[in-house]
N, C-alpha and C positions, 0 to 999 in steps of 0.2 A: 355292777350290774348293767343291763340294758340301757342306754342314753333315753329310751325313749317311756323308761319309767318314770322319769324326773317331768315327765307332759303328761297331761290332762287329752283323751281323743273326743274329738266329736264326728262323726260321720255325716256326711251331707249340708254341712253350713259353713259359710261365707263369712267374713267381717270387714266392714268396709273402714281403712285406712288409706291416710296418705303418705306414710312411712314406711317403705317400704325396701325390701329389692329380691329382682329376679334369677334364680338360678337354674340350671340345665342339671337335674338329680336325677338316679337311677331310682330310688327309694327314700323310705321315708327316713331311715337312719342316715343318709348322707344330707337329708335336708333340715336334720337336725343339729350335724356337724355344722353345715352353715349358720343356722341360728347362733348356737355358740361362739363361733368363729366371728361374729359380725362385729363388726365397727363403726360403722356409719349410723347407730342409735343403739341403744339398749335394746335386743330383742326378747321380746315378751312370749312369742309363737309363731308357727308358720301354718302356713298353707299346704298343702301336698295334693296336687289332680292327680288321678291315676294314669287317665288316656293319654297327655301330653307329658307324664312324668316332669312336670314342670312346678319346681319350687318357691314357695315367696316366705322371706323370712319378714316379719312386723312388727312394731313400735308399740302396738295395741292388742289389748287380746279383748274377748267379749264382754271384759266388767266395765270395759273403758268408752266402747264405742258400740253402733247398729250391728244386728247380724241378719243374716237371709240364707233360706234352702239356695242349696248347689249340689246336684245331686252326686258328681264324679268327686267332690274335693272331701277332703279329711282335712278338721281343723285339730292341732297340736296345740295346746297351753301350757308354759310352764307352770306348775302347780308351786313355785313358790310364791307368785305374784296372784295366783288365786285365793292363796291361804291368806286368813283373817284372825288368824291366831300366831301365839310367838310359842318357837321351843325355846325352853329355857330363858337366857336373857334378853332373847331377840335379837341378836345380833344379824340374821339374816332373815328378820321378817319385813315384808316387802307389802304389805298391804295397805287400804287406804283409807287407815281411819285417820282423821286430822284434825283432831281436836284433844283437850288436854282431858286429865283422870277429873279436874272441876268446870268442864266443858267449856272452856275457851279457846277457840280457833288458834291454830298452828298460823307462825308465820312463814313464808316459805324461806327455802332454804337459800334462796340464790340472792334475797333482798337483803338491805343492810336497815331498815326500817320496820319499827321502833328499835329492832337491837343490831348489832355488829357482830354475826357469826363468826365463834372462834369454825366454825367445822362448814364448810362450804363445796359443793359440790365439784368446784378445780381441785378444792387439795382432797379430797378424798373420794374418787371415782367410782371405787367399788364399793360404797357404804347406801346407792340405794336415797340418794338425798334429791330426792324428785319433788316438784310443788312444794305441797308444805304437811306430806305425810309424816307421820312417827315413826322413829326410827332409832337406832343405836349405832352411831359409828363409833363412840367412844370407850365401845361396851361395859356401859354403867350396868351394874350389879341391878339395880332397881328396872331395869328394863327398857325398852323405848320410851323417847321423850320428842321434845319439840320447842323452841323456841317459840315464844307464845305474841299474840296479838297486842297484847296491853303492856303499854310502856312501864308498868311499875311492876309486871313480872319477866324477869328475860327468861326463863325457861320451865319447864314443869313436866311431868309424865303422863303417860296416856295409860288408858284402861285398856289394854288387849289381854284376852281371856286365850289361857294356856292351851296350847296343841296337843291331846289327848288320844290318840290314835281314833278319830271317829266317834270322839263320846259328847257327850251334850251335859250342860248345868243347867240347872234348876227345870223347867219345863220345855227346856229345848229352843225354848224364844230365839236366841241366838245362835242356832244351830246353824254352823255353814260348812258342812260336810259334803258329800259325795255320795249318799246311798241313796239308791234310787231302784229300791224295791220295798214292797209291803211287808209286814212281820208276816205274813203266809205264802210271800214269794209273787206276786203281783208284781208287772212293771210299770213302773208312775207313768200316768200321762205328763207333758210338757205343761208348764205354766200358762206358756205364750200361743197355746191354741183350745180352743172350743170341743172337741171330739174325743173321745166317743162323749165327754159330758162336758154340759156347759156351766160356766162359772162368773161368777165375780170377781177373780182375785186377778184384775186385769192390772198389767206391772207398770204402769205407769201411776197408777194410784197405789200402789205398795210399793215406791222406790226404795225404803229402806229394810225390806224383808228379804232383801234377796232372790226371790223366785226366779232365781236360775234354770236353765235347761229342765231336767225332772225332777232334778235332787229334795228330798224331804224335806219339808220346812214346816215351822209352826206361825203362820202369820198371824193367827185370829185368837191365840189365847188357850189352845186344848191343853192338855193333858201334857200329850209330846206331842214329835215331828212326824206329820202325815201326809198324803199325797194323794190326788183322784189318780184314777186306775186307767190302763188301757183294756182292762174289761169291762163292756159295755153293761155287763150284770153287775158290776162291783161299784158304787159311784168314790167310792173310798175307805181309805185303812191307814191305820197306824204303822207305822214303820218301825224296826224293833234297832233304836240305837239304845249303847250301854249308858248310863250313867260315869261322869267323871269320877275318880277318886281325889281329887285336890278339890279344895272348896273353891266356891266361883270368885273371879276379883269383886274388888269392894270398890263402887265406883262413886267416890266422895260420902261427905255426911249426907246420913237419911234426911231429908226434908223434914221441917219441924210447918212450915208453912205451905202454902199453895203455888205450885211452879208447874205451867201449863197444864194437864191434866191431872196433874196431882199422883200420878202413878207412883212416883216415887216418895210422898207422904207418909210420913211414920209418925207423927204425930199421936195424941191421945184423946183427940176429942171424940166422945162416944156419946153424940147426943144427933139427931136428923135437925133438918132447919125449919121444920115444925114444929120439934121440942120432944121427940119422942125417943127413948132412951133405945140405943144398939142392941141386937141381940147378940153373944158370943157366936164369934165362926165357928169355933170346936161342937155346938150345942145346933140341934135341928128341931126344936120347940121356939115360939110356937111355928116357925116357917120352915120346912125340908128344902135343902139347898146343896149342891153340890162344890160348894167353896169351902173344900174341908182342908186345914190347913198344913193335913200331911200331905197331903196329896201337891199343894202348891208352896213348894217350902220358901221361896224367891218373895212372894206374895206380899210379904208383912202381916199376915192373917192371925193377929195376936190379939186376946181378949175381946173385947167387942170394938176396938177401936175403929174409925172410921177409913176403908182402903178404896182405891181403884183398880182391882185386879183383872180386869174385863178392856181396859179401855173406854169406859165412861167417860162422859165429859168434865165431871168433878166426882171425889169420893164419894163414898155412898156406904150403907149398912145393912144390911135387915133389919127390921124394928123389932120389939118386944110387945110391939101392940098387935094382937092377932089379927086384927080389921085391916091395917097396913103390911103389906108385905116388903117394901122397903123403900128407901127414901134417900134423896141427895143430902149431905152436909155441910154445913157453913166452915168453911174453913179460912182462915185470911189469908189473904195473898202475900207472898215474898216482898214484894218491890212498893207496897201500900203506903204511901206518908198518911198523917192523920187527915190533910186536908184533899187529897186521894180518895181516902174511903170516904169521905163525906160526900165529895163530887161525883163520884161513881155509885153510892147508894142513891144517890137521887134519879142517877139514871138508870137503874135495877128498878127502881119503882113503876118508873112508867114503863120500862120493857115487858117486867111481870104482867102490867094490864092489859097490853097489847096481846101477849102469847096467851092467856085465858081462854081467848075466845077467836070467831073464824067469819067472816062474812060471805055470805051465799053458799056455795060448798067448799068452800077453803079450800078452792085452788090454788090460791094465792098467799096460804097460809106460810109464815116462812118464822112461827116461833121455835122454841125448841123442845118444848113437850114432848115427851118420850114413856108415856107410860099410856096404856089402852085404858076403857072404859072400867075394865074388872081388878085393873092393878098391876096387869101384867108388864113387862118392860119388852120396849122394841127390839127388833131385830134389825142389825145396822142393815141398810138397803144394800150395801156392793157384798155384802154377805150371803154365805149360801147355810148357812146353819143356824139352827136344825133347819129351817125350812127353805128348797130349792124354788127359785122363781126367776120372771124374766122383768120385772119391775129395778132395771139398775139403773144408775147415774149415765152410762154410755147411751141405754135407750130413752134416756127418756131425760135429756139434756137441760129442758126449762122448766124443769118440776124443782129442782132446787134437792134432789136426793142426798142429803149431807149426813153424816153421821147414823143414828138412827130416829132421827127428830120426826114425829109425825108429818106426812103429805098427803095429798090426793092427784097422785099422777095421771089418774083415768077416771076422771071424774063423776067420781062415787060422791054417794050422797051429804058426806063429810071425810074429814081427815082422818088417817088411818095407819095401818104399819102391820107388819109381818112382826109376831109376836118370839119371845125367844123361848115360848113353854113348845114343846114338842109336841102335847097333843091340840094346840091350838095355834092354827095356820096363821090368822088374821083376825083382828077385830079394831071395831074403831075407837079411836081417842078420847080421852078422858077431857074434852072439850065442849065447850058450849060455844053456841051460835051468839055476836055478838047481838047486844041490843043496841038499835039505831033510835031508840023514842031518849029526846033531854028532858031532863028536870023542868018543871016552869020556874 
């Protein structure tokens, strides 16, 4: 096929890189030949300027450095270095995953501590042994692997999803394909611009979401990948991306305790922190909701167990109490010792006392309450769903607009938040003013 078929093309983009070589060529194909023949470094991309017929071979691509606009320039990036998935056993995988399936950071291939490697960049120059990225230099049947930074574990395999013709697993949260049109055919708006639609998905706030170019993504736990559109009259729309036929990759054992926000928690606790029994996920009584297990096959929405399908601060559930829609659950932390539990419990009691009230108008309130006075969940400040707004962390850097915590960035009478209820834009929060008087 055409040599340019192995490259992804982007018009009007320049990337900043120190490792580059200049060549005089007549067209893009000749420039691609220079990239293939480059011996000064591994050529991952090239820039071609139409007016000057100038060719720049590059050691870096847009995933590795900064980009800016340049009207007369075309950027061509080798697709193999953009792929975050593997074909077959992944001998040609050149993605940037750098931790094992159990989460241990990889050792750099060129280093000898803590493990002396058998496979090095010098011995295997064509195996892509760069930095500490997962690779498969020995054609291991189990796929890409790496030496680990744990002295007790010499090597382990990495969790790399299968490439399957631009398909998606689960709800497409890990989709890294290049579809850039919506299901009705509208072109997607670039994530790094605010026209025609302003939004809160700022790249630096979502570094792990791969919000590249104008590709369809699912950064907020929607049903499937979507994008803002370039049509001023249509804010956003889902993209038509097929489901993969192979099962999703297994990322280690499902957690039975709380690690991070507990998004991988798959234990059987089914009672909230205040003692309410959880409602079954596959029922709509007493509370109607959209977290239907069939729609979210990888979220572990089994029975009535506490889960965190939407990136909340910890696992939660709808309650069987008709007057309380939802509550957080108390899940034991994975790293707690008995002494640690006792010590942290003392701290949590103190924090809970300060979180439940605010002083003055609450402009200095920095607690973690994220429920409104009527019991609705708060929308994350950086999200534009279900409500579009301008109260973003960028615009109010001193207001501590983290997560979906109640805040008062605009000097209202008390802390408030946008709600996740499409029919209610905002509400004051379930907080009381602190009582300043002291008992005699």
